[in-house]
C-alpha positions, 0 to 999 in steps of 0.5 A: 639403216646404216649410220656413219659417225665421225669423230676426231676433228678439232683445231690443230697448228700447222705441222700438227697431226689429227686422227679421224675415225668413223664407225658404221653401225646398223643392220650391216651385212657387208661393208665395201669400199670406205673413204674420206672426203673433204669440203672447204667453204666455196669449193667442191667436195673432194676425195681424200683417200679411200680403202677397199675391204681388202685394204687397197688404198687410194689417195688424193695427190695433195695428201698422199705422203701425209695422210694414212687411211686404214680400216678395222673390219671387225669394228666396221671403222675406218680411220684417217691419220693425218700428219703435217697438216697445213691450212690448206687442209682445213675443211669439213671431213666426211666419212663415206662408205658402200654398204649392204644391209641384211637382205638388201642391195648395195647403197651409199652412205655419208656421215654427218662430217667433222670439222678440221681447222688448221691454224696458228 
């Protein structure tokens, strides 16, 4: 069993910054691509940013110049630094990862989500 636990969400003013983190735990043999997705009320869950095990990144166009995804493989943790936040960034942010448990095959995992609200 692999668990993903997010932290760092909260309320921030427009133009402000937040940093999210997601730590994976369990009987982890290998973690592949990790990413952040978000879902606003009434909308689909969309990709925000992903990062491969070697550090290659991909961003949604709406956040490309403002957000930075990174990871610490030694800590099995992925981060999302969010700058210049605007109200359109308000959503529940979910951590996602591909991972392999010892002696098992690759599966997908989701965190529980953390609320990010951008409002004055």
